C-alpha positions, 0 to 999 in steps of 0.5 A: 923419160924419167918424168913419165916413170915417176908419174906412173909410180905416183899414180899407182901409189895413189890408187891403193884403196883406203879403208874407212870406218863407218859414215864418219870417214875415219881411217881404220887403224890396222893393228897386226898384233891385235890380229895375232892375239885374236888368232891365238885366242881362237887357237887356244880355245878347247873346242878348236884344239879338239876339232883340229885334233879330230880333223887331223886324225881323220885326215891321217886315217884317210891318207893311210887307207888311200895309200894302202888302196893305191899300193894294192891297185899297183900290185894288182896291175903288176901281178895279174899279167904275170899270173895270166902268163904263168897259167898260160905257160903251164897249160902250154907245157902240159899240152905239149907234154901230152902231145909228145907222150900220148900222140893223140888223134885229131879228135882227142886234140879237139876234145881236149881244147874244147875242155880247156875252153869250157873249164872257166865256164864250169868253174864259174858255174860251180862257184855260182851254184855254191854262192846261191846255195850258201847265201840264198839256200837255194839248190837244184837237184837234178834227178838222174835218168833211170837206166832201163835195161836194154830191151831183149832182142827178137833173137833171144826171145825165140830161143 
């Protein structure tokens, strides 16, 4: 049992690649201190330090902006449902108060509900009209229909 383990470990040790230098089959002498010196000389060059400083500044700026964006999105996700529910509760309270104080007819209730449904569309149209007027300088002016006096009835003509 021990012999097979030794043979396997010897075989595994012999399988390591050997580095040769060129055609003359000499082993490459690896000097880790020389590698460290080359890295330090690269890092001590002025171009390298300015490049890394610029990269670090850009990375930090990007990281700050990403954090602010994620915080904004998180706050938006929390605030939007709270705001929508608050608006719903306020409109519900006002509607209930209106029902209790005025005791309107069915037609008035339906009219009020239709006005409530149409309110966002009215606001969107008002905003779109303002936007087009502000940025495109386009405007549509609807002329009001002139009020004609009512035609005299035949009874008033006979008198």
